[in-house]
C-alpha positions in Angstrom: 0.0 0.0 0.0 1.2 3.5 -0.7 1.5 6.3 1.9 -1.7 8.0 1.0 -3.8 4.9 1.5 -2.2 4.3 4.8 -2.9 7.8 6.0 -6.5 7.7 4.9 -7.1 4.4 6.7 -5.3 5.9 9.8 -7.5 9.0 9.8 -10.7 6.9 9.4 -9.7 4.7 12.3 -9.0 7.8 14.4 -12.4 9.4 13.5 -14.3 6.2 14.2 -12.6 5.8 17.6 -13.5 9.3 18.6 -17.1 8.9 17.5 -17.6 5.5 19.2 -16.2 6.8 22.5 -18.4 9.8 22.3 -21.5 7.7 21.6 -20.8 4.9 24.1 -19.4 6.8 27.1 -19.8 10.6 27.0 -23.0 11.4 25.2 -24.3 14.1 27.6 -21.0 15.2 29.2 -19.4 18.0 27.2 -16.1 18.6 29.1 -15.4 15.0 29.7 -16.0 14.2 26.0 -13.7 17.1 25.0 -10.9 15.9 27.2 -11.3 12.3 26.0 -11.3 13.4 22.4 -8.1 15.4 22.8 -6.5 12.5 24.6 -7.4 10.0 21.8 -6.1 12.4 19.2 -2.8 12.9 21.1 -2.4 9.1 21.3 -3.0 8.7 17.6 -0.5 11.5 16.8 2.2 10.0 19.0 1.6 6.6 17.4 1.8 8.2 13.9 5.1 9.9 14.6 6.6 6.9 16.2 5.7 4.2 13.7 3.9 5.3 10.6 5.8 8.5 9.6 9.1 6.7 9.3 7.7 4.1 6.9 
């Protein structure tokens, strides 16, 4: 697979994780949802720079 395909799959996985966590755990809690979303995105960014960017 080329780099563009890997990036698209990675972004789709990140978006689906954020949406699922929002729906399952933090539906009516704004600040908790915001903090969880930022945390999820930071984990994905760290994983990207650690493993995928060097590929």
